[in-house]
C-alpha positions in Angstrom: 0.0 0.0 0.1 1.6 3.2 -1.1 1.3 6.4 0.9 -0.3 9.4 -0.6 2.2 12.2 -0.2 0.3 14.8 -2.3 -2.3 15.1 0.7 -1.7 17.5 3.4 -1.6 14.7 5.7 0.2 11.7 4.2 -1.9 8.8 4.5 -2.8 5.2 3.1 -6.4 5.1 4.4 -8.0 7.2 1.8 -8.4 10.0 4.0 -9.9 12.1 1.3 -12.9 10.1 1.0 -14.0 11.2 4.5 -14.0 15.1 4.5 -15.4 15.3 8.1 -12.5 13.1 9.4 -10.0 15.0 7.1 -11.1 18.4 8.4 -10.8 17.2 12.0 -7.4 16.0 11.7 -6.3 19.2 9.7 -7.5 21.1 12.7 -5.4 19.1 15.1 -2.2 19.4 12.8 -1.3 22.9 13.6 -1.6 22.1 17.3 0.8 19.1 16.9 3.3 21.4 15.0 3.2 24.0 17.8 3.7 21.2 20.4 6.6 19.9 18.2 8.1 23.3 18.0 7.7 24.0 21.8 8.5 20.7 23.3 10.3 18.9 20.4 14.1 18.6 19.9 15.4 22.0 21.2 17.1 24.4 18.9 17.4 22.0 16.0 14.1 22.9 14.0 15.9 24.7 11.3 18.8 22.2 10.6 18.7 19.6 7.6 18.5 16.2 9.2 19.3 12.9 7.1 15.9 11.2 7.9 13.9 8.0 6.9 10.4 8.6 5.9 8.0 5.9 5.1 6.8 5.4 1.6 4.8 2.3 1.6 3.9 -0.2 4.3 5.2 -3.3 2.5 8.4 -5.0 3.8 10.6 -4.3 0.8 10.2 -0.5 0.1 8.9 1.0 3.2 11.4 3.7 3.7 13.3 6.5 1.9 16.2 8.7 3.0 16.9 12.3 2.5 17.6 15.5 4.2 14.5 17.3 5.7 14.0 20.0 8.4 12.2 18.2 11.2 8.9 20.5 11.4 8.6 19.7 7.7 8.7 15.9 8.4 5.9 14.1 6.6 4.0 12.6 9.5 1.2 10.8 8.5 -1.3 7.7 9.0 -0.2 4.6 7.9 -1.8 1.1 8.4 -0.6 -2.3 7.5 -2.6 -4.0 4.6 -5.9 -5.4 5.4 -6.4 -9.2 5.6 -10.0 -9.6 4.4 -10.2 -13.2 6.0 -8.6 -12.3 9.3 -10.3 -13.9 12.4 -10.2 -13.3 16.0 -7.2 -15.1 17.3 -7.9 -15.6 21.0 -10.5 -15.4 23.7 -14.3 -16.0 23.9 -14.8 -14.9 20.4 -12.0 -17.0 18.8 -12.5 -17.8 15.1 -14.9 -15.1 14.4 -14.5 -12.2 11.9 -12.4 -9.3 13.3 -14.1 -5.9 14.0 -13.9 -3.1 11.4 -15.8 -0.7 14.0 -15.5 -0.5 17.8 -18.2 -2.7 19.5 -20.1 -0.7 22.1 -19.2 -2.9 25.0 -15.6 -2.5 24.3 -15.7 1.1 23.4 -14.1 2.6 26.8 -11.6 -0.2 27.1 -10.3 0.3 23.6 -10.2 4.2 24.1 -8.3 3.9 27.4 -5.8 1.5 25.7 -5.2 3.7 22.8 -4.9 6.9 24.8 -2.3 5.2 27.3 -0.3 4.0 24.2 -0.6 7.4 22.5 0.4 9.2 25.7 3.9 7.5 25.7 4.7 8.6 22.2 5.1 12.4 22.7 6.3 11.9 26.3 9.5 10.3 25.1 10.0 13.1 22.6 9.7 15.7 25.6 11.8 13.5 27.8 14.7 13.8 25.2 14.3 17.4 23.9 17.4 18.6 25.3 19.7 15.6 24.4 20.7 17.1 20.9 23.1 19.4 22.7 25.2 16.8 24.2 25.1 14.3 21.4 28.5 12.3 21.3 28.6 12.4 17.5 26.5 13.6 14.4 25.8 10.1 13.6 24.1 9.7 17.2 22.5 13.2 16.7 20.7 12.0 13.6 19.5 8.7 15.3 18.0 10.7 18.2 16.1 12.9 15.7 15.0 9.7 13.7 13.5 8.2 17.0 11.9 11.6 17.8 10.1 12.1 14.5 9.0 8.3 14.5 7.5 8.9 18.1 5.7 11.8 16.7 4.5 9.6 13.9 3.2 7.0 16.2 1.3 9.8 18.1 -0.3 10.5 14.8 -1.2 6.9 14.5 -3.1 6.8 17.9 -4.8 10.2 17.2 -6.0 8.8 13.8 -7.7 6.1 15.6 -9.3 8.1 18.2 -10.6 10.6 15.6 -11.8 7.9 13.2 -13.6 5.5 15.7 -14.4 7.4 18.9 -16.5 10.6 17.8 -16.3 13.6 20.2 -14.7 11.8 23.1 -11.9 10.6 20.7 -11.2 14.4 19.5 -11.2 15.6 23.1 -8.6 12.8 24.1 -6.5 13.6 21.1 -6.3 17.3 22.4 -5.2 16.1 25.8 -2.4 14.0 24.3 -0.8 17.5 23.6 -2.1 19.0 27.0 0.0 16.7 29.2 3.6 17.0 29.5 6.5 14.7 30.8 7.3 15.6 34.4 4.8 18.4 34.4 3.6 18.8 38.2 0.0 19.6 37.4 -0.7 17.5 34.3 2.0 14.8 33.8 2.2 11.9 31.6 0.0 8.9 32.2 2.8 6.4 33.2 5.4 7.2 35.6 8.4 6.1 33.7 7.6 8.7 30.9 8.0 11.3 33.6 11.5 10.4 34.2 14.0 12.9 32.9 16.5 11.7 30.2 19.2 14.2 30.6 22.3 12.2 29.3 23.0 9.8 26.7 23.8 6.8 28.7 20.0 7.0 30.0 18.9 7.6 26.4 20.6 4.2 25.2 19.1 2.5 28.2 15.7 3.9 27.5 15.6 2.9 24.0 16.9 -0.6 24.7 14.6 -1.5 27.7 11.7 1.2 27.9 11.1 1.1 23.9 11.3 -2.6 24.1 8.3 -2.5 26.5 6.7 -0.4 23.9 7.5 -3.4 21.3 5.5 -5.7 23.5 2.7 -3.6 24.0 2.5 -3.1 20.5 2.7 -6.8 19.8 -0.1 -7.3 22.0 -2.3 -4.6 20.6 -1.3 -6.1 17.2 -3.3 -9.1 18.1 -6.4 -7.3 18.9 -9.6 -8.1 17.5 -10.2 -4.3 16.4 -8.6 -4.5 13.0 -7.7 -0.9 12.5 -5.6 -1.0 15.8 -4.1 -4.1 14.8 -3.0 -3.0 11.5 -1.7 0.3 12.8 0.5 -1.5 15.4 1.9 -3.8 12.9 3.3 -1.0 10.9 4.5 0.9 14.1 6.5 -2.2 15.1 8.5 -1.9 11.9 9.6 1.6 13.1 10.1 0.6 16.7 12.8 -1.8 15.6 15.0 1.1 14.8 14.6 2.6 18.4 15.8 -0.7 20.1 18.9 -0.9 17.7 19.9 2.6 18.8 19.9 1.4 22.5 21.6 -1.9 21.7 24.2 -0.7 19.7 24.7 2.5 21.9 25.4 0.4 25.0 27.6 -1.9 23.0 29.8 1.0 22.0 29.9 2.5 25.3 31.0 -1.0 26.7 33.5 -1.2 23.8 35.2 2.0 24.8 35.2 1.3 28.3 37.2 -1.9 27.5 39.7 -0.2 25.4 40.3 2.2 28.3 40.8 -0.6 30.5 43.4 -2.3 28.1 45.2 0.8 27.8 45.6 1.4 31.6 45.7 -2.2 32.3 43.4 -1.8 35.2 39.6 -2.4 36.1 39.8 0.1 38.7 36.4 2.3 38.3 38.1 5.4 39.5 41.1 5.1 37.1 38.6 4.5 34.4 36.7 7.5 35.2 39.9 9.7 35.4 40.5 8.5 31.7 36.9 9.9 30.7 35.2 6.6 30.2 32.1 5.0 31.8 33.3 2.2 34.3 31.1 -1.2 33.9 29.8 -1.1 37.5 28.1 2.3 36.7 26.9 0.9 33.5 25.4 -2.0 35.4 23.7 0.5 37.8 22.0 2.4 35.0 20.8 -1.0 33.5 19.2 -1.9 37.0 17.4 1.3 37.0 16.0 1.4 33.6 15.1 -2.3 33.4 13.2 -2.2 36.6 11.3 0.9 35.6 10.5 -0.6 32.5 9.1 -3.9 34.2 6.6 -1.7 36.0 4.9 -0.5 32.7 3.5 -4.0 32.1 1.2 -3.5 35.1 0.3 -5.8 38.1 0.9 -9.4 38.0 -2.7 -10.6 38.7 -5.0 -8.5 36.6 -8.8 -8.8 36.1 -8.5 -6.1 33.5 -6.0 -8.2 31.4 -8.3 -11.2 31.9 -11.3 -9.3 30.4 -9.2 -7.8 27.5 -8.1 -11.3 26.6 -11.6 -12.8 27.1 -13.2 -9.9 25.0 -10.5 -10.3 22.2 -9.4 -6.7 22.9 -5.7 -7.3 23.6 -3.8 -10.5 23.2 -0.6 -12.1 24.1 2.5 -11.1 21.9 2.7 -13.7 19.2 -0.5 -15.4 20.0 0.1 -17.9 17.3 2.9 -19.3 19.3 0.6 -20.6 22.0 -1.3 -23.8 21.5 -4.4 -22.9 23.6 -5.9 -19.7 22.5 -8.7 -19.8 25.1 -6.5 -19.9 28.2 -9.7 -21.0 30.2 -8.5 -23.9 32.2 -4.8 -23.2 32.4 -3.0 -21.7 35.4 0.1 -19.7 35.8 2.7 -20.1 38.6 3.4 -16.8 40.2 6.2 -16.0 42.8 4.8 -13.6 45.6 6.3 -12.5 48.8 5.4 -14.8 51.8 4.3 -13.9 55.4 7.5 -15.3 56.7 9.6 -12.9 54.5 10.6 -15.3 51.8 8.9 -16.2 48.6 5.9 -18.5 47.9 4.5 -20.0 44.8 0.9 -19.1 43.8 -1.3 -20.6 41.2 -3.5 -18.0 39.3 -5.8 -18.3 36.4 -3.9 -18.0 33.1 -6.1 -15.2 31.9 -5.6 -13.2 35.0 -1.7 -13.5 34.4 -1.4 -12.1 30.9 0.5 -9.1 32.2 3.0 -11.5 33.7 3.2 -13.8 30.6 4.0 -10.7 28.6 6.6 -9.4 30.9 8.3 -13.0 31.2 8.8 -12.8 27.3 10.0 -9.3 27.7 12.8 -10.3 30.1 13.8 -13.1 27.7 14.1 -10.5 24.8 16.3 -8.3 27.0 18.6 -11.0 28.0 19.6 -11.2 24.1 21.3 -7.8 24.4 23.0 -8.3 27.7 24.4 -11.6 26.3 25.8 -9.8 23.1 27.4 -6.9 25.5 29.0 -9.6 27.6 30.5 -11.5 24.7 32.4 -8.0 24.2 33.5 -8.2 27.7 34.5 -11.8 27.6 36.4 -11.6 24.3 38.8 -9.0 26.0 39.3 -11.4 28.8 37.6 -9.8 31.7 35.3 -11.8 34.3 32.9 -8.9 34.7 29.5 -9.8 33.5 26.3 -7.5 33.1 23.2 -9.1 34.4 19.5 -8.3 34.5 18.4 -7.8 38.0 15.5 -9.9 39.5 12.1 -8.9 38.4 11.4 -8.6 42.2 13.9 -5.8 42.6 13.3 -2.1 42.9 9.6 -2.4 42.0 7.0 0.4 42.4 4.0 -1.6 40.9 2.7 -5.2 41.6 3.2 -7.7 44.4 6.8 -6.8 44.9 6.2 -3.0 45.0 8.0 -1.5 48.1 9.5 -4.9 49.2 13.1 -4.7 50.0 15.1 -7.2 48.1 18.6 -7.4 46.9 19.4 -7.5 42.9 19.1 -11.4 43.0 15.5 -10.9 44.3 16.1 -12.3 48.0 14.1 -10.5 50.4 16.3 -8.7 52.7 15.7 -6.1 55.6 14.8 -2.4 54.8 18.0 -1.1 56.5 20.1 -3.4 54.5 18.4 -2.6 51.3 18.8 1.3 51.9 22.5 0.8 52.8 23.0 -1.1 49.6 21.2 1.3 47.3 24.4 3.1 46.1 25.8 -0.3 44.9 22.8 -1.1 42.9 21.4 2.0 41.5 22.8 5.2 40.1 23.7 7.7 43.0 23.7 11.5 42.5 27.6 11.1 42.2 27.2 8.8 39.4 24.7 10.9 37.7 27.0 14.0 38.1 30.0 12.0 36.6 27.7 11.0 33.7 26.6 14.6 33.2 30.3 15.9 33.1 30.9 13.7 30.2 28.0 15.1 28.1 29.9 17.6 25.8 28.2 17.7 22.4 30.5 16.8 19.3 29.2 18.3 16.1 32.0 17.8 13.6 31.5 14.9 11.3 33.7 11.8 12.0 34.6 13.0 15.4 33.3 11.3 18.5 33.1 11.9 22.3 35.8 10.0 24.2 33.5 8.0 26.3 32.1 6.0 23.5 33.3 4.0 20.4 32.3 5.0 17.0 29.5 2.9 15.3 30.5 -0.2 13.0 28.8 1.2 10.1 26.7 4.4 8.9 23.1 4.8 8.2 21.7 3.6 4.7 25.2 2.7 3.4 26.5 6.2 4.0 30.0 6.4 5.8 30.2 6.9 9.5 31.8 10.3 9.1 28.8 11.4 6.7 27.3 14.8 7.5 24.1 13.4 8.9 22.8 16.7 10.3 23.7 20.1 8.6 23.9 22.4 11.3 23.1 25.9 10.4 
């Protein structure tokens, strides 16, 4: 399905045939652009950036590259091709035709899910708006802006659904998506993690690896939805989301690689010596990993959820890659959940599988996170060091669910509150750690040059050289 770029709002949904909807979205568009100029990437709006733009939604030719100023980026509405034979893949309505309109009984639930997903997209742009000033290279600066414009397009994706299928309520929700702001005291973003400031590039790489990966799993769950327009929207969003996680994965690998180079040069593993040389020591890398991984775990919600059960039963939201499961009804199955025991240990609890859907998804997410960690550890192992980065226990440092507020160590063993408090500085970034990372954040804007705390990328973007002028600064 090719995208019509002759329209004011590029789309592949034949927007021109619905004048009322087109006018409503054209009314929203200036508000979006105002938001972008006010809260999008700070001070880079006039620069030409080498960006990828979707040209079709098929797997082969879905993107084209070229220089564009970000406010002129062709945001639009793109859905994956419709399968006319698609059937509901799970829950009580398994095997029936999918819905092209919103069923009345699921209206408020679907609206809430779409709004929550939509709220995360502009939130991350707001969180990252100042990062451009401290980019370690022009290559990284370009990648930041690619992530930002795609988050902007993902906002458009959700806004289209709200406008097209939810009437006045949807239009009001679309306006509110631009009224809430990340970290705002009076009107913050819906999910706590999206109110955390991202003021340094190590946090950015962790966010794009761990938090955008949560986004991948949420989109995969919504891509299973029986509401076909939502499913098709999320299928295409997943194509773009992959780049965000690539930025995080390779960013952390490059930080690790540079640290290992410094360790070899100095012949030491001493964190203080490594910091004196201007690199990020591996224990600090582990602390940032602990923080962002655990914050991202909370985004999946509570372990035992009647909402998740009703979403699954009704066909509203499925499990990621539902086709992998043998039983698509999940009526008689149970899930073994580890919960805190009264004696201060851990006990196993059997809960109905439908109530455990959040935990099923979180478990798949953890497995996916481990792939990158194994890749980073191979870099360390190859250089002959014993240090290993690890994912902390899913019980550690939780703010939501049965483990919220429970004192555990990084392995998940329940410990006293006083011991937990005393060890926080070993497990999570301290003010001193954050201050050190902040001291490294000096922008490098000359093509081919790179900050001393990170290694250069292995290859450039779209077969361009690493030292290509990806951003033409004015």
